[in-house]
C-alpha positions as CSV (number, residue, x, y, z in Angstrom):
1,M,-30.2,-17.3,-48.0
2,A,-33.9,-17.0,-49.1
3,E,-36.3,-18.6,-46.8
4,E,-38.7,-21.2,-48.4
5,A,-42.4,-20.5,-48.2
6,K,-44.0,-22.6,-45.4
7,V,-47.4,-23.1,-47.0
8,D,-49.4,-26.1,-46.2
9,P,-52.4,-26.4,-48.6
10,M,-54.3,-28.5,-46.2
11,R,-53.8,-26.3,-43.1
12,Q,-56.7,-24.1,-44.0
13,F,-59.1,-27.0,-43.6
14,T,-58.1,-27.7,-40.0
15,I,-61.0,-27.4,-37.4
16,E,-59.7,-25.8,-34.3
17,P,-61.4,-25.0,-30.9
18,L,-61.7,-21.4,-30.1
19,G,-61.5,-19.4,-26.9
20,G,-60.4,-22.2,-24.7
21,T,-63.4,-24.4,-25.5
22,S,-61.3,-27.5,-26.2
23,E,-62.3,-29.0,-22.8
24,W,-66.1,-28.5,-23.3
25,E,-67.9,-31.8,-22.9
26,V,-71.5,-33.0,-22.7
27,A,-72.1,-36.7,-21.6
28,G,-68.5,-37.5,-22.4
29,Y,-68.6,-36.0,-25.8
30,A,-66.4,-33.0,-26.7
31,I,-68.4,-30.0,-28.0
32,P,-65.8,-27.2,-28.5
33,F,-66.8,-24.1,-30.3
34,T,-64.7,-24.3,-33.4
35,N,-63.7,-22.0,-36.3
36,S,-66.1,-24.0,-38.4
37,A,-69.0,-23.4,-36.0
38,L,-68.0,-19.7,-35.9
39,W,-68.2,-19.2,-39.6
40,M,-71.5,-21.1,-39.7
41,L,-72.8,-18.7,-37.2
42,I,-71.5,-15.7,-39.1
43,T,-73.1,-17.1,-42.3
44,T,-76.4,-17.5,-40.5
45,V,-76.3,-14.0,-39.2
46,V,-75.5,-12.6,-42.6
47,L,-78.4,-14.6,-44.1
48,F,-80.9,-13.4,-41.5
49,A,-79.7,-9.8,-42.0
50,F,-79.9,-10.1,-45.7
51,V,-83.4,-11.3,-45.6
52,L,-84.6,-8.9,-42.9
53,L,-83.2,-5.9,-44.7
54,G,-85.1,-6.9,-47.8
55,M,-88.5,-7.2,-45.9
56,K,-89.3,-3.6,-45.6
57,R,-92.2,-3.8,-48.0
58,E,-91.7,-0.3,-49.3
59,L,-94.1,1.0,-51.9
60,V,-91.1,1.8,-54.1
61,P,-88.7,-1.1,-53.5
62,G,-85.1,-0.1,-52.8
63,R,-82.2,-1.9,-54.2
64,W,-81.9,-4.4,-51.2
65,Q,-85.6,-5.3,-51.3
66,M,-85.4,-5.8,-55.1
67,M,-82.4,-8.1,-54.6
68,V,-84.2,-10.3,-52.0
69,E,-87.3,-10.4,-54.0
70,S,-85.5,-11.2,-57.2
71,L,-83.6,-14.1,-55.5
72,T,-86.9,-15.4,-53.9
73,G,-88.6,-15.2,-57.3
74,F,-85.7,-16.9,-58.9
75,I,-86.1,-19.9,-56.5
76,D,-89.8,-19.8,-56.8
77,D,-89.6,-20.0,-60.6
78,M,-87.1,-22.8,-60.4
79,L,-89.3,-24.9,-58.1
80,E,-92.4,-24.3,-60.2
81,A,-90.6,-25.3,-63.4
82,N,-89.3,-28.6,-61.8
83,I,-92.1,-29.5,-59.4
84,G,-95.2,-27.5,-60.4
85,K,-97.5,-25.5,-58.2
86,A,-96.8,-27.8,-55.4
87,G,-93.2,-26.6,-55.3
88,R,-94.2,-23.2,-53.9
89,K,-94.4,-24.6,-50.3
90,Y,-90.8,-25.6,-50.6
91,V,-89.6,-22.0,-51.4
92,P,-88.5,-21.1,-47.8
93,Y,-86.4,-24.2,-47.4
94,V,-84.7,-24.2,-50.8
95,F,-84.2,-20.4,-50.7
96,S,-82.5,-20.7,-47.2
97,L,-80.5,-23.7,-48.5
98,F,-79.4,-21.8,-51.6
99,M,-78.5,-18.6,-49.8
100,F,-76.8,-20.3,-46.9
101,I,-74.4,-22.3,-49.3
102,L,-73.9,-19.2,-51.4
103,F,-72.9,-17.0,-48.5
104,A,-70.7,-19.7,-47.0
105,N,-68.8,-20.1,-50.3
106,L,-68.4,-16.3,-50.8
107,L,-67.4,-15.6,-47.2
108,G,-64.7,-18.2,-47.5
109,L,-63.3,-16.4,-50.5
110,M,-63.2,-12.9,-48.8
111,P,-59.6,-11.6,-48.7
112,L,-59.8,-11.0,-44.9
113,G,-56.3,-12.3,-44.2
114,V,-54.9,-8.9,-45.0
115,V,-56.5,-7.7,-41.7
116,G,-55.5,-10.8,-39.7
117,V,-58.9,-12.6,-40.1
118,H,-58.7,-16.0,-41.7
119,P,-62.1,-17.1,-43.1
120,F,-63.0,-20.7,-42.9
121,T,-65.0,-22.3,-45.8
122,F,-66.9,-24.9,-43.9
123,T,-68.5,-26.2,-47.2
124,S,-65.1,-27.7,-48.0
125,H,-65.9,-30.3,-45.3
126,F,-67.8,-33.4,-46.3
127,T,-69.4,-33.6,-42.8
128,V,-71.1,-30.3,-43.4
129,T,-72.2,-30.8,-47.0
130,G,-73.2,-34.3,-46.0
131,I,-75.5,-33.0,-43.3
132,L,-77.1,-30.5,-45.7
133,A,-77.6,-33.4,-48.2
134,V,-79.1,-35.7,-45.5
135,I,-81.6,-32.9,-44.6
136,S,-82.7,-32.6,-48.2
137,F,-82.9,-36.3,-48.6
138,S,-85.0,-36.7,-45.4
139,I,-87.5,-34.2,-46.8
140,V,-87.7,-36.2,-49.9
141,L,-88.3,-39.4,-48.0
142,G,-90.8,-37.7,-45.7
143,V,-92.8,-36.1,-48.5
144,G,-92.7,-39.4,-50.5
145,F,-94.0,-41.6,-47.8
146,W,-96.5,-39.1,-46.4
147,K,-98.0,-38.3,-49.8
148,H,-97.9,-41.8,-51.5
149,G,-97.4,-44.3,-48.6
150,L,-96.0,-47.6,-49.8
151,K,-96.7,-46.6,-53.4
152,F,-93.5,-44.4,-53.1
153,F,-91.5,-47.6,-53.7
154,G,-93.0,-47.5,-57.3
155,L,-90.3,-44.8,-57.8
156,F,-87.9,-47.7,-58.3
157,V,-89.8,-49.3,-61.1
158,P,-90.0,-46.9,-64.1
159,H,-93.2,-46.7,-66.0
160,G,-93.4,-49.2,-68.7
161,T,-90.7,-51.6,-67.3
162,P,-91.5,-55.2,-68.5
163,L,-92.4,-57.5,-65.7
164,P,-89.4,-59.9,-66.1
165,M,-87.0,-56.9,-65.9
166,I,-88.4,-55.5,-62.6
167,P,-86.1,-57.7,-60.3
168,F,-83.0,-56.3,-62.2
169,I,-84.2,-52.7,-62.7
170,A,-85.6,-52.1,-59.2
171,P,-82.3,-52.8,-57.3
172,I,-80.4,-50.6,-59.7
173,E,-82.9,-47.8,-59.2
174,F,-82.8,-48.2,-55.5
175,I,-79.1,-48.0,-55.3
176,S,-79.1,-45.0,-57.6
177,F,-81.6,-43.4,-55.3
178,M,-79.7,-44.0,-52.1
179,V,-76.4,-42.7,-53.6
180,R,-78.1,-39.3,-54.2
181,P,-77.3,-37.7,-50.8
182,F,-73.7,-38.8,-51.1
183,S,-73.2,-37.5,-54.6
184,L,-74.9,-34.3,-53.7
185,A,-72.6,-33.7,-50.7
186,L,-69.5,-34.8,-52.6
187,R,-70.0,-32.4,-55.5
188,L,-70.1,-29.3,-53.3
189,F,-67.3,-30.5,-51.0
190,V,-64.8,-31.3,-53.8
191,A,-65.6,-28.2,-55.8
192,M,-64.9,-25.9,-52.8
193,M,-61.9,-27.8,-51.5
194,A,-60.1,-28.1,-54.9
195,G,-60.4,-24.4,-55.6
196,H,-58.9,-23.5,-52.2
197,I,-56.1,-25.9,-52.4
198,L,-55.2,-24.6,-55.9
199,L,-55.1,-21.0,-54.6
200,E,-52.9,-22.0,-51.6
201,V,-50.4,-23.8,-53.9
202,L,-50.3,-20.8,-56.2
203,S,-49.6,-18.6,-53.2
204,S,-46.6,-20.7,-52.3
205,F,-45.3,-20.2,-55.8
206,V,-45.6,-16.4,-55.4
207,I,-43.9,-16.4,-52.0
208,D,-41.1,-18.8,-53.1
209,G,-40.6,-16.9,-56.4
210,S,-40.3,-13.6,-54.5
211,N,-37.8,-15.0,-51.9
212,A,-35.6,-16.5,-54.7
213,G,-34.8,-13.2,-56.3
214,Y,-36.0,-11.0,-59.1
215,G,-35.5,-13.6,-61.8
216,F,-37.6,-16.1,-60.1
217,A,-40.1,-13.5,-59.2
218,L,-40.7,-12.5,-62.8
219,L,-40.5,-16.1,-64.1
220,V,-42.6,-17.8,-61.4
221,G,-44.1,-15.3,-58.9
222,V,-45.8,-12.9,-61.4
223,P,-47.4,-15.5,-63.6
224,S,-48.6,-17.3,-60.4
225,F,-50.1,-14.2,-59.1
226,I,-51.9,-13.4,-62.3
227,L,-53.3,-17.0,-62.4
228,M,-54.4,-16.5,-58.9
229,I,-56.5,-13.5,-59.9
230,G,-58.1,-15.6,-62.6
231,I,-58.7,-18.5,-60.2
232,C,-60.3,-16.2,-57.7
233,A,-62.7,-14.9,-60.4
234,L,-63.4,-18.4,-61.3
235,E,-64.1,-19.4,-57.7
236,L,-66.7,-16.7,-57.3
237,L,-68.5,-18.2,-60.3
238,V,-68.1,-21.7,-58.8
239,A,-69.5,-20.5,-55.4
240,G,-72.7,-19.4,-57.1
241,I,-72.9,-22.4,-59.5
242,Q,-72.4,-24.9,-56.7
243,A,-75.1,-23.3,-54.6
244,Y,-77.5,-23.3,-57.5
245,V,-76.8,-26.9,-58.4
246,F,-77.3,-28.0,-54.9
247,A,-80.7,-26.2,-54.8
248,L,-81.6,-27.5,-58.2
249,L,-80.9,-31.1,-57.4
250,T,-82.8,-30.8,-54.2
251,A,-85.8,-29.5,-56.2
252,L,-85.4,-32.4,-58.7
253,Y,-85.4,-34.9,-55.9
254,I,-88.4,-33.3,-54.2
255,N,-90.2,-33.5,-57.6
256,D,-89.6,-37.3,-57.5
257,A,-91.3,-37.5,-54.1
258,E,-94.2,-35.2,-55.1
259,N,-95.0,-36.7,-58.5
260,L,-93.2,-40.1,-58.5
261,H,-91.2,-39.3,-61.6
């Protein structure tokens, strides 16, 4: 009798302590070293290595140096287009943010399960994307109040708003402004989680179809496997797009703080 596939689509998002660290505590709070923390560390190391290898400053740039310089120039151009010359000072942060999210998304898609290593996509957790969004939002608030003081509140009253409409427009603009970090975090979290769930479901179809015999394997397993390949290619594209969108929206929000638009 064929054994059913035991595939839980949500199992891949479970955060688990590693190396017997489940008992680690500080001031009564558990601080285990988890699979999520491990892949954050791996992503950080990969990012540092990527940048350091591209900082050789060779007279004739190698491929790695050209790649790093091209990506840095890409972020620089994006910030200048959306903020102006003042955007240049935000290049280190936005570049690091973009590359960190990009590497996190790509590493989570690596087919390392064939060698017994199961990558963890920590950008599929709202707590992680939420922290990244809060950091960006804190920079926006810090820049806004440092540069404009209380005039920063003028952001909630669009230029040309009739005086009688200000009591109605200002609260709407304020709510819209405060929702930004939530929407910024939610967009990345949902995109990454949905793709991984879909791949897991399709993999269960492949396993079940294979276990059920040749007929089901051809009817269900093969089409599901082909669809998985297409979804994987799409997920690679989504990984880059979501990193870009997060960086772009961060730049647009910083523009509001810099120029009160």
